N, C-alpha and C positions, 0 to 999 in steps of 0.2 A: 584447435580454434574454439572460441566461445560463440555459440549461435547468437546473433544479434536481434532477431525478431520474435516477439511473443505471439502465441496463438492460443485461443481459448479452447480447451479440450476437456470434456466431461466436468465442467464447472471449475476447472483449474487453469491457471496461466502456465503454459509450458514453452520452452524455447527449443524447438526441434531443428534437425538438420534435414537436408534434402530439398525437394520441391514442395513448397507449402503455399497455401492460399489464405488470405486474411485481410483485415482492415487496419491500416496504420496511418499515422501522421507523416507529413512530408519529411520532418527532421529525422524520423526513424528510418525511412527509406533511404535518405541521403547517407546516413551513417552505415546502413547495411551495404550499400553499393561501394562506399569507401573501403569497406573491409572485405570485399571480394564477392558479394552477392550480385545476382543479375535479376532485373525485373523482366519477367517473361511476358506478362500481359497485364494491362490495366483495364479493369471491368467498369469502374465508375470512379468519379472524382468530384470533390467539392472544394471550392477555393473561395477565399475572402479577399475582397479588394482592399479593405482597410485592416491593418494589423497594428498591434500596440504591445508594449511591455506590460505584463500583468502585475498589477498591485505594487508598483515600484515604491510609491510613497508609503504604503502600508508596511511593506517588508522593512524598509529603512527605519521607520518609527519603532516597530516592534523589535527589530534587531538591537537598536540603541537601548531600549528599556530592558530587554532580556539580558543583555551583556552587562548591564549596570545594576542588576538586582541579584538576590540569592533566595534560596529556599522556595517557599510556596509561591512567592511573587514571580520568581523566574519561571517556575513550572507553569504558572498561569499564562504568561506571555508566549511560552512555547506552545501550549495547547491552542491558544488563539490562532497562531499561525498555521498549525497543523490542521485545524478544523475548517479554515476559511474556504479553500477552493473545493472541498468535497461537496459543499452545498450545491455547487453548479451541476454536479452529476447525480443529484437526488432523483430517484425514480418517480415518474409521474403517477404510476399506479401503485398504491400502497395499501396496507391492511391496517384498519383502525379497529379498536376494541372499545365498546361502550356498554353501559347497563341497558338491558332490554326493556323497552316500554312499548305499549301499543302504538304510540305515535311514531316512534322510530321504525317499528316494524312496517307500518303503513307506508312511510317514506321509502324504505328500501324496496318494498314490492312495487311501488309506483315507478321507481327508477330502474327496476329490474336489475338491481345490484346483486352481485354474487355475495352470499352471506351464509353463516351457519351459527347455531346456538351452542353455548357451552354452559352446563350447570355446574357452578362452583360453590365453594363454601361461603362466598360473599354474595351469592345470588345468581341470577341468570344474566350471562354476558353474551353479546353478539359480536362476531367478527365479520367485517364487511370491507369490500374493496372500495377505495376512493381514488378518483383521478384528479390530480391537481395541475393547475396551469400557471404557477407562480412565475413571475418574470425573471427571477434569479436562476431558474432552471435552464442552464446553458451548457449542455454536456460537451460541446466542442471545446469550451475553455478548459474544463477539467481534463479532457482527453489530451489537449496539447501540453498542459503543464506536466501531466504524468509522462508523456512521451519525452519531453525535454529532460526530465529527471532520469528516465531510463537511459538516455543517451549519455548523460554525465556519468552515471554509474558504470555503463559499459566502457566508456573511455578510461575510467579509473582502473577497471579490471585489466584492460589491455595494457595500460601503462605498467601496472605491477607485473604482469606476465612478461613484458618485454625486458624488465629488470631482473628476471630470473625468479620472481616470486610465484607462488601457486595460490590461487584463490580456492579455498576449501568450501566456503559457504557464503551466500549473499542474501540479503533481504532488501527491502525498499531503500534503506539508507545506511546499510552497514556491509562490511566485508570481514571475513575471517581469512587470514593468510598465513602461510607457513613461515614467513620471515617478517621482520619489522618493516613497515611501509616507509617510504622516503620521508625523512624528518621534515622536509620543507612542505609536505602536504598534510602535516599533523599539527594540531593546536588545540588547546583546551576550550577556547570560547570563540575564536574568530570564525566568522561566516565564510563558507567556501572551503574550509579545511576539515579534515577528518579529526574526530575526537577519539583518543585512545581510551577505550572502555576498560579493558583488562588485557593482560598477557596470559594466553592460554597454554597450560602445560599439556593437557589432554582434552580432546573434544570428540564427541560422538554426534553426528548430524544425520538423523534418521530420515527426515522429510522437512518441508517448509514449516518453520515455527515449532519444530519438535526436535530438541537437541539438549545435550548435557555437556557442561564444560567444567574442568578443574583448572584453577589458576595455579601459578607457580608455588603458592603456599598451601595448596590443597583445598581451597574453598570452592564449594559447588555453586554453579549457576545452572538452573534447570528451566527449560522452556517446554510447555506442553499445551499450546493453544487448542481449545476444543475439548480438553479432558475435564471431567468433573473435578471441582476444587478438592473435594474430600479425597479423591483418588490421587490427584496430582500431588497433594501434600504428603502422601505416603511414599512417594518415589524418592530414589537417590540415584547417584551416578551409576551404582551397581545395577539398579533396575534397568537403566538404558542399555547397559552392557549385555544383560541377559535377554 
């Protein structure tokens, strides 16, 4: 079975088995119960009287433009959609960097703001904490959109598993499977369908966003998020094997 509920552990999102405690949206709990989990105890709950579909008009407009363009313009509309809802989850307390001046120093001390100085080649810079209260910061909206996406991804994995397929690796919006996915669920541009990125001959999946693939023609695809670019560019499929 594939564990359905995520838990934050040591800065990472993990999907454990057994008895767990965490915070989830209703759709994720419904999905978990549907797949055999039991809610043992509810400690706290927040509910909204009014609900709505998120950004329906925006998504429809961007989908039309993305599907009818190519190249950089297509990438532009894709990035617009990917970036939108993340702003709702923006942290209220952030770190700003500015050139140090006596006036800024006085303001920071008056506010008792956490800050420290850095001497750099371009002069004296100061890092300081800022708390923002913009009206677009609505984390519950971003949390629900993310939860709905996780449920869709989970349902896709279970469907493939029920058809005898094995899910080797998954990311936010992708699956790597041992067999071709159902042809009816795959399409090059249509929204709601999977896009076939490549057919993998061999794959090594070390950890999230750290993997190497060889396609059927022997071309390499290497992923190493967090590694220095100079080091990453020196790697090959053989590097991941070793």
